C-alpha positions in Angstrom: 128.8 92.3 89.2 127.9 92.9 92.8 130.5 91.9 95.4 130.4 88.4 96.8 129.7 87.8 100.5 133.4 87.1 101.1 134.4 90.4 99.4 131.9 92.4 101.4 133.0 90.7 104.7 136.7 91.4 104.0 136.0 95.0 103.2 133.9 95.6 106.3 136.5 93.9 108.5 139.1 96.2 107.1 137.3 99.3 108.6 135.9 97.7 111.7 137.3 98.0 115.2 139.1 95.3 117.1 135.8 93.6 117.9 134.7 93.6 114.3 132.2 96.4 114.8 131.6 99.4 112.6 130.1 102.7 113.9 126.4 103.1 114.6 124.5 104.7 111.8 122.6 108.0 112.1 119.3 106.1 112.5 120.3 105.3 116.1 119.8 109.0 116.9 116.3 109.3 115.3 113.4 109.9 117.6 111.6 106.8 116.1 114.6 104.5 116.8 112.9 102.0 119.2 115.9 100.8 121.3 118.0 102.2 124.1 120.5 100.7 126.6 119.3 100.7 130.2 121.6 99.4 132.9 123.8 97.8 130.4 121.0 95.9 128.6 119.1 96.6 125.4 115.5 97.7 126.1 112.6 99.1 124.1 112.0 102.9 124.5 108.8 104.0 126.1 106.1 104.6 123.6 105.6 108.3 123.1 102.2 109.9 123.9 99.8 110.3 121.0 100.0 113.5 119.1 99.2 115.1 115.7 100.6 113.6 112.6 103.8 115.4 111.4 103.4 116.9 107.9 105.0 114.9 105.1 107.3 116.4 102.5 105.5 117.6 99.5 102.0 117.5 100.9 99.5 118.7 98.3 102.3 118.8 95.8 104.0 121.8 97.5 107.8 121.8 97.8 107.9 118.2 96.7 111.5 117.1 96.0 110.3 114.2 93.7 108.4 116.7 91.6 111.3 119.1 91.3 112.8 119.7 87.8 115.3 117.0 86.8 115.0 114.5 89.6 118.5 113.1 90.3 119.7 109.5 90.0 117.1 108.3 87.4 118.3 105.1 85.7 115.1 104.1 83.9 111.8 105.8 82.9 108.7 105.4 80.8 105.8 107.9 80.3 104.4 107.4 83.8 107.2 106.0 86.1 110.8 106.4 86.8 113.4 104.3 88.8 116.2 106.0 90.5 119.0 105.3 92.9 119.9 107.2 96.1 122.1 110.2 95.6 125.0 108.4 97.4 126.0 104.8 97.6 125.0 102.9 100.8 125.8 99.6 102.4 123.7 97.3 100.4 124.6 96.5 96.8 121.7 98.4 95.4 118.9 100.6 96.8 116.4 101.8 94.2 113.3 103.9 94.3 110.3 103.5 92.0 108.1 106.6 91.8 105.4 107.9 89.5 106.2 110.9 87.4 103.0 112.7 88.6 102.5 113.7 92.2 100.5 110.7 93.4 100.5 108.6 96.6 99.7 104.9 96.7 95.9 105.4 97.3 95.8 107.9 94.5 96.7 105.4 91.8 93.9 104.5 89.4 93.4 100.8 88.5 95.7 101.1 85.5 98.5 102.8 87.4 98.1 100.3 90.3 98.4 97.4 87.9 101.4 98.9 86.3 103.0 99.5 89.7 102.6 95.8 90.5 104.0 94.7 87.2 107.0 97.0 87.5 107.6 95.8 91.1 107.8 92.2 89.9 110.0 93.1 86.9 112.5 95.2 89.1 112.7 92.4 91.7 113.2 89.8 89.0 116.0 91.9 87.4 117.8 92.7 90.7 117.6 89.1 91.9 119.0 88.0 88.5 122.3 89.8 89.2 125.3 87.7 90.3 125.7 87.5 94.1 122.3 88.9 94.9 120.0 86.6 97.0 117.0 88.7 97.5 115.4 92.0 96.5 113.3 93.4 99.4 110.3 95.6 98.3 108.6 98.1 100.6 106.5 101.2 100.7 106.4 103.2 104.0 105.4 106.8 103.0 105.7 108.5 106.4 108.4 110.9 105.2 107.0 112.1 101.9 103.6 112.2 100.2 104.9 111.4 96.7 104.8 107.6 96.3 108.2 106.0 96.5 108.6 102.2 96.6 111.9 100.9 97.8 113.9 98.0 96.3 116.8 96.8 98.4 119.3 94.1 97.1 120.7 91.7 99.7 124.1 90.0 99.1 123.9 86.2 98.9 125.6 84.4 101.8 125.6 87.2 104.4 123.2 85.7 107.0 123.3 88.8 109.3 121.5 90.8 106.6 118.5 88.5 106.1 115.0 89.8 106.7 113.7 93.3 107.6 117.0 94.3 109.3 118.5 94.7 105.9 117.2 98.3 106.1 119.4 98.9 109.2 122.4 97.1 107.7 122.2 99.4 104.7 123.0 102.3 107.0 125.6 100.3 109.0 127.8 98.9 106.3 130.3 101.1 104.4 129.5 101.6 100.7 131.1 99.2 98.2 133.2 100.0 95.2 131.8 102.7 92.9 132.6 100.9 89.7 130.7 97.8 90.9 127.7 99.9 91.9 127.6 101.8 88.6 127.9 98.5 86.7 124.9 97.0 88.5 122.8 100.2 88.0 123.5 100.1 84.3 122.6 96.4 84.1 119.3 96.9 85.9 118.4 99.8 83.7 119.2 97.9 80.5 117.3 94.8 81.5 114.3 96.7 82.6 114.3 98.7 79.4 114.1 95.3 77.5 110.5 95.1 78.9 109.5 98.7 78.5 110.6 102.3 78.8 114.2 103.4 78.4 117.5 103.2 80.2 118.8 106.6 81.3 122.5 107.2 81.0 124.0 107.4 84.5 125.5 110.8 83.9 122.1 112.4 83.2 
């Protein structure tokens, strides 16, 4: 069972400084991070000049990490899709990634695969939001970093108002990871409940 809002808050306070703040995440140093402090006030960074698109990982199926033998962290799979977790725990209760087994981007899906992607997205969100202490499962596809389609599912703890909305992505990097046994239990629960619809749950030590 995912931690309650009170448990998360107490755990974060235990590692925060005297003002209740935890360290900035690595995203604050990314070139695409849009904010900076100017004269003591938060301001938007100047927009960079136009330029060529940066290559994405695995373009054309070359050196694609998602296509590598034995992708890590898979908790559920069927003949065409797999659901995996990040290699390490992060700040939100669960962060999951749905990806096709074949090297396909979102526009590459045929109508049957596109329909299945939609059905799976609904099922995963339904299962995650059915876990205790989870208020919402955010779903998003960005795709600027890698060509192989990867759709994100991010679980938000019920009762933590700071984490509502699109900034849940940032909080995932800010908050310290929760207990490993809780995380593993929730991963197993999601895999088993999803397998009740279709596919198979993959043992967490695979």
